[in-house]
C-alpha positions as a printed NumPy array, in Angstrom:
array([[139.724,  98.512, 118.776],
       [141.26 ,  95.056, 118.536],
       [140.734,  91.856, 116.606],
       [140.881,  88.414, 118.189],
       [141.648,  85.02 , 116.637],
       [141.301,  81.6  , 118.232],
       [142.989,  78.726, 116.447],
       [142.391,  75.038, 117.251],
       [141.663,  76.032, 120.857],
       [141.012,  73.026, 123.09 ],
       [140.816,  72.271, 126.787],
       [140.798,  68.836, 128.371],
       [140.373,  67.834, 131.993],
       [141.685,  64.296, 132.021],
       [139.443,  62.28 , 129.684],
       [136.854,  65.071, 129.511],
       [137.239,  67.467, 126.587],
       [135.527,  70.721, 127.596],
       [136.458,  72.639, 124.424],
       [137.19 ,  70.938, 121.104],
       [139.355,  72.677, 118.53 ],
       [137.547,  76.023, 118.344],
       [138.477,  78.271, 115.41 ],
       [137.001,  81.747, 115.664],
       [137.765,  85.248, 114.402],
       [136.259,  88.246, 116.223],
       [136.458,  91.46 , 114.227],
       [137.512,  94.867, 115.507],
       [134.657,  96.575, 117.326],
       [132.418,  93.512, 117.046],
       [130.038,  92.288, 119.737],
       [130.064,  88.496, 119.613],
       [128.141,  86.143, 121.885],
       [129.049,  82.586, 122.841],
       [125.604,  81.063, 123.308],
       [124.785,  77.617, 124.59 ],
       [123.54 ,  75.461, 127.48 ],
       [125.512,  74.67 , 130.622],
       [128.51 ,  72.47 , 129.901],
       [128.82 ,  73.439, 126.228],
       [132.301,  74.985, 126.673],
       [131.428,  78.68 , 126.344],
       [132.697,  79.765, 129.784],
       [135.86 ,  77.674, 129.481],
       [136.536,  79.325, 126.117],
       [136.133,  82.794, 127.659],
       [138.383,  81.867, 130.582],
       [141.099,  80.732, 128.171],
       [140.83 ,  84.041, 126.292],
       [141.118,  85.91 , 129.607],
       [144.113,  83.804, 130.634],
       [142.503,  82.265, 133.714],
       [142.609,  78.756, 132.217],
       [145.558,  77.517, 130.128],
       [144.525,  75.811, 126.866],
       [145.524,  72.225, 126.229],
       [146.154,  73.029, 122.578],
       [145.715,  75.999, 120.264],
       [146.455,  79.7  , 120.294],
       [144.905,  83.058, 121.253],
       [145.997,  85.997, 119.103],
       [145.036,  89.662, 119.556],
       [146.119,  92.176, 116.918],
       [148.709,  89.724, 115.64 ],
       [150.214,  89.116, 119.099],
       [150.114,  85.571, 120.487],
       [148.811,  85.834, 124.058],
       [148.496,  82.107, 124.732],
       [151.252,  82.016, 127.348],
       [150.872,  85.617, 128.589],
       [149.655,  86.16 , 132.183],
       [146.051,  87.458, 132.566],
       [147.097,  90.821, 134.013],
       [149.297,  91.495, 130.984],
       [146.639,  90.808, 128.329],
       [144.884,  94.186, 128.63 ],
       [141.463,  92.571, 128.78 ],
       [138.555,  93.797, 130.844],
       [136.415,  91.111, 132.468],
       [132.928,  91.505, 133.945],
       [131.897,  88.512, 136.03 ],
       [128.469,  87.082, 136.807],
       [128.913,  87.986, 140.491],
       [130.334,  91.47 , 139.629],
       [133.186,  90.723, 142.129],
       [133.104,  94.174, 143.716],
       [135.093,  94.802, 146.891],
       [132.557,  95.503, 149.671],
       [135.015,  97.593, 151.72 ],
       [135.734,  99.92 , 148.773],
       [133.454, 102.655, 147.504],
       [132.45 , 102.989, 143.847],
       [135.424, 105.145, 142.863],
       [137.877, 102.832, 144.618],
       [136.397,  99.763, 142.951],
       [136.612, 101.359, 139.52 ],
       [140.15 , 102.572, 140.119],
       [141.454,  99.269, 141.503],
       [142.706,  97.954, 138.163],
       [144.382, 101.268, 137.439],
       [146.164, 101.183, 140.793],
       [147.46 ,  97.695, 140.03 ],
       [148.849,  99.109, 136.785],
       [150.5  , 101.954, 138.741],
       [148.64 , 104.673, 136.857],
       [149.585, 108.146, 138.082],
       [147.109, 109.574, 140.628],
       [145.818, 112.447, 138.497],
       [145.321, 110.201, 135.47 ],
       [143.627, 107.585, 137.647],
       [141.131, 110.147, 138.963],
       [140.411, 111.372, 135.442],
       [139.796, 107.849, 134.129],
       [137.518, 106.952, 137.045],
       [135.431, 110.073, 136.391],
       [135.335, 109.221, 132.686],
       [134.194, 105.662, 133.415],
       [131.528, 106.886, 135.844],
       [130.15 , 109.19 , 133.167],
       [130.128, 106.361, 130.613],
       [127.849, 104.217, 132.79 ],
       [125.812, 107.155, 134.134],
       [126.914, 106.834, 137.758],
       [128.441, 110.294, 138.241],
       [127.691, 111.476, 141.779],
       [127.658, 107.97 , 143.275],
       [131.424, 107.54 , 143.538],
       [131.34 , 107.679, 147.364],
       [128.772, 104.915, 147.814],
       [129.599, 101.338, 148.748],
       [128.308,  98.237, 146.877],
       [125.803,  97.493, 149.665],
       [124.21 , 100.9  , 149.024],
       [123.644, 100.232, 145.312],
       [120.928,  98.441, 143.377],
       [121.735,  95.369, 141.297],
       [121.781,  97.415, 138.108],
       [124.091, 100.001, 139.651],
       [126.493,  97.31 , 140.897],
       [126.597,  95.874, 137.408],
       [127.438,  99.288, 135.98 ],
       [130.289,  99.659, 138.47 ],
       [131.69 ,  96.311, 137.325],
       [131.455,  97.432, 133.69 ],
       [133.047, 100.794, 134.513],
       [135.924,  99.052, 136.292],
       [136.546,  96.894, 133.222],
       [136.387,  99.896, 130.862],
       [138.603, 102.156, 133.009],
       [141.72 , 100.18 , 132.095],
       [140.914, 100.775, 128.388],
       [141.036,  97.088, 127.52 ],
       [141.819,  95.632, 124.131],
       [138.836,  93.295, 124.491],
       [135.875,  93.358, 126.888],
       [134.892,  89.908, 128.182],
       [131.423,  89.497, 129.724],
       [130.675,  86.309, 131.679],
       [126.856,  86.226, 132.021],
       [126.943,  89.649, 133.739],
       [123.173,  90.164, 133.739],
       [121.986,  86.78 , 135.005],
       [121.398,  88.128, 138.541],
       [119.095,  90.957, 137.423],
       [115.305,  90.807, 137.192],
       [113.773,  90.511, 133.73 ],
       [112.823,  94.192, 133.317],
       [116.214,  95.521, 134.447],
       [118.003,  92.899, 132.37 ],
       [116.21 ,  94.13 , 129.257],
       [117.134,  97.738, 130.024],
       [120.78 ,  96.794, 130.588],
       [120.884,  94.947, 127.248],
       [120.114,  98.232, 125.503],
       [122.489, 100.289, 127.666],
       [125.471,  97.979, 127.372],
       [125.018,  97.489, 123.638],
       [124.758, 101.26 , 123.142],
       [127.898, 101.826, 125.222],
       [129.853,  99.176, 123.312],
       [128.889, 100.726, 119.984],
       [129.761, 104.21 , 121.17 ],
       [133.21 , 103.134, 122.364],
       [133.816, 100.816, 119.413],
       [135.289,  98.21 , 121.741],
       [135.564,  94.524, 120.796],
       [133.362,  92.502, 123.152],
       [132.653,  88.811, 123.793],
       [129.617,  87.822, 125.836],
       [129.011,  84.387, 127.357],
       [125.319,  83.677, 127.866],
       [122.704,  80.933, 127.876],
       [119.956,  83.524, 127.293],
       [118.869,  83.457, 123.647],
       [117.076,  86.822, 123.835],
       [120.169,  88.421, 125.355],
       [122.402,  87.06 , 122.594],
       [120.049,  88.072, 119.787],
       [119.427,  91.534, 121.262],
       [123.046,  92.522, 121.758],
       [125.185,  90.686, 119.218],
       [126.607,  91.415, 115.801],
       [127.201,  87.678, 115.518],
       [126.394,  84.62 , 117.63 ],
       [128.499,  81.476, 118.014],
       [126.079,  78.726, 119.066],
       [128.07 ,  76.178, 121.08 ],
       [127.425,  72.54 , 121.98 ],
       [129.651,  69.669, 123.08 ],
       [132.701,  71.94 , 123.284],
       [132.491,  73.219, 119.712],
       [130.738,  75.811, 117.572],
       [127.576,  74.41 , 116.003],
       [126.842,  77.569, 114.026],
       [128.243,  81.068, 113.601],
       [126.325,  83.937, 112.063],
       [124.262,  87.058, 112.617],
       [121.297,  86.736, 114.995],
       [118.888,  86.623, 112.058],
       [120.965,  84.004, 110.221],
       [121.181,  81.597, 113.137],
       [117.501,  82.096, 113.965],
       [116.026,  81.933, 110.461],
       [118.531,  79.506, 108.919],
       [119.771,  77.159, 111.647],
       [122.342,  74.616, 110.49 ],
       [121.253,  71.783, 112.793],
       [118.433,  70.489, 114.969],
       [120.323,  71.706, 118.033],
       [120.682,  75.246, 116.681],
       [117.039,  75.391, 115.614],
       [115.7  ,  74.13 , 118.939],
       [118.031,  76.133, 121.185],
       [117.205,  79.503, 119.617],
       [113.533,  79.813, 120.358],
       [110.733,  77.334, 119.802],
       [110.584,  75.297, 116.615],
       [107.796,  73.229, 115.136],
       [109.389,  70.085, 113.708],
       [107.323,  68.471, 110.943],
       [107.733,  65.167, 109.133],
       [108.48 ,  65.602, 105.439],
       [109.244,  63.305, 102.574],
       [111.507,  63.748,  99.566],
       [109.445,  63.223,  96.407],
       [112.275,  63.762,  93.935],
       [115.857,  65.007,  93.908],
       [118.774,  65.816,  91.672],
       [122.056,  65.887,  93.602],
       [121.398,  68.121,  96.638],
       [118.267,  69.791,  95.194],
       [115.005,  68.122,  96.21 ],
       [111.239,  68.49 ,  96.219],
       [109.992,  67.902,  99.75 ],
       [106.351,  67.379, 100.718],
       [104.959,  68.305, 104.137],
       [101.268,  67.454, 104.401],
       [ 99.557,  69.133, 101.446],
       [102.524,  71.447, 100.697],
       [105.501,  70.699,  98.43 ],
       [108.565,  72.931,  98.108],
       [112.049,  72.913,  96.604],
       [115.032,  72.96 ,  98.917],
       [118.632,  71.82 ,  99.322],
       [119.275,  68.618, 101.253],
       [122.472,  67.006, 102.475],
       [124.202,  64.783,  99.954],
       [124.339,  61.979, 102.528],
       [120.557,  62.103, 103.075],
       [119.747,  58.61 , 101.797],
       [116.242,  58.042, 103.184],
       [113.18 ,  59.833, 101.744],
       [111.908,  60.796, 105.208],
       [113.214,  64.151, 106.374],
       [112.666,  66.632, 109.229],
       [111.411,  70.115, 108.426],
       [111.   ,  73.06 , 110.791],
       [108.908,  76.192, 110.854],
       [108.992,  78.948, 113.477],
       [105.756,  79.64 , 115.424],
       [105.52 ,  83.219, 114.155],
       [105.665,  82.027, 110.519],
       [102.401,  80.076, 110.879],
       [ 99.068,  81.849, 110.348],
       [ 95.605,  81.27 , 111.745],
       [ 92.559,  81.723, 109.575],
       [ 89.336,  80.297, 108.276],
       [ 89.358,  76.447, 108.227],
       [ 87.992,  76.24 , 104.673],
       [ 90.707,  78.528, 103.248],
       [ 93.765,  77.16 , 105.088],
       [ 96.507,  74.632, 104.359],
       [ 95.185,  72.335, 107.087],
       [ 92.73 ,  72.356, 109.964],
       [ 93.28 ,  71.928, 113.676],
       [ 91.696,  72.32 , 117.089],
       [ 92.901,  74.98 , 119.539],
       [ 94.227,  73.005, 122.496],
       [ 95.789,  75.854, 124.506],
       [ 95.777,  79.633, 124.276],
       [ 98.135,  81.826, 126.306],
       [ 98.206,  85.64 , 126.522],
       [101.659,  87.259, 126.848],
       [100.689,  90.903, 126.542],
       [102.253,  91.729, 123.185],
       [101.364,  88.362, 121.674],
       [ 99.213,  85.246, 121.888],
       [100.542,  81.69 , 121.879],
       [ 98.321,  78.963, 120.473],
       [ 98.847,  75.209, 120.518],
       [ 96.9  ,  73.583, 117.704],
       [ 96.212,  69.846, 117.341],
       [ 96.55 ,  68.928, 113.645],
       [ 97.068,  65.857, 111.477],
       [100.777,  66.772, 111.406],
       [100.964,  66.85 , 115.199],
       [100.815,  69.646, 117.763],
       [101.8  ,  73.027, 116.302],
       [102.718,  76.115, 118.299],
       [101.713,  79.413, 116.73 ],
       [102.637,  82.919, 117.898],
       [100.398,  85.782, 116.825],
       [100.805,  89.496, 117.555],
       [ 98.194,  90.998, 119.874],
       [ 96.091,  93.188, 117.613],
       [ 93.389,  93.766, 120.21 ],
       [ 91.131,  90.928, 119.059],
       [ 91.085,  87.239, 119.959],
       [ 91.422,  85.087, 116.847],
       [ 90.406,  81.71 , 118.271],
       [ 89.013,  80.229, 121.468],
       [ 90.199,  77.007, 123.105],
       [ 88.366,  74.032, 121.609],
       [ 87.59 ,  75.891, 118.375],
       [ 88.443,  74.45 , 114.953],
       [ 90.775,  76.808, 113.102],
       [ 92.761,  76.901, 109.883],
       [ 96.572,  76.897, 109.805],
       [ 98.586,  78.134, 106.818],
       [102.209,  78.816, 105.932],
       [104.362,  79.942, 103.056],
       [106.565,  77.283, 101.502],
       [109.66 ,  79.512, 101.868],
       [109.177,  79.478, 105.652],
       [109.679,  75.695, 105.813],
       [113.316,  74.648, 106.194],
       [115.025,  71.284, 106.197],
       [116.919,  70.549, 109.407],
       [120.266,  68.801, 109.152],
       [120.19 ,  65.287, 110.607],
       [121.868,  65.046, 113.99 ],
       [124.446,  62.33 , 114.526],
       [125.731,  61.044, 117.816],
       [129.465,  60.73 , 118.435],
       [128.994,  57.076, 119.218]])
């Protein structure tokens, strides 16, 4: 197991700053995801860690050793690419053993490590097949086995499951996470898939504009987002208009419709109007005469394990997610009650543009 530290890591391409002063510590045996939209800097950060892209400023340290100027092949890092990058003219065993050959591992040891890696990813017996004879999931496992065979300090995963169908992708989330835990290897995943990041990670670094907007456990970044970007990027968020009724320092009473609650607000929040968010699954449907407010069901969607409702209310359109309990709670066009608990409402930090 290895620990990784990034300090003031930046990358510029002329006037464009792709990564802006990233500071990040990844613990031994941790699975950390860099999550964000295209162009946020997550892939560039991973490429700098791997050594494929030289940083403009900053340092990359693994187990106390500065690797910033070390060549990629000397960093002892395993990389799994989005395209898998398997050699079509090599069979499974040859693909897995390629990195070991480049490191001049003795033939008997190489064979033993290839067999060990095949067993890890449950591909024993397929070592003679070629990539064209494998399914997408099997090709991905070969790529993972190749990365693990060299016994890397850190495993780097660059959106390795984006080419798989939804069902197989979900299965591979479980398999790869289980394998990483069993081996105790430090892993960094780059992804734009929120479900993937939340399913697999110990912690998530939400990235935007070349920097880290928020760092925390999946539940922390989902339930307590630090900004409008973080709240909107991780799942759907209902944004409500609130108003500060009273405050002392950074403690305030905020009113949203008929509900008032105490919360912390930013010290530089000077206007009484404030944005508040609530997740769709934290809202409840019920009888109109016993609810916090009333609304009309505009849209109802069935997703198998859950229902999604869009409700027109005096506070605007609200999205509500309800578990499928075998009964339909409301029909489209029906008037329904909507309720929430005050502790489920959270103030969203005001976004500011760089300009």
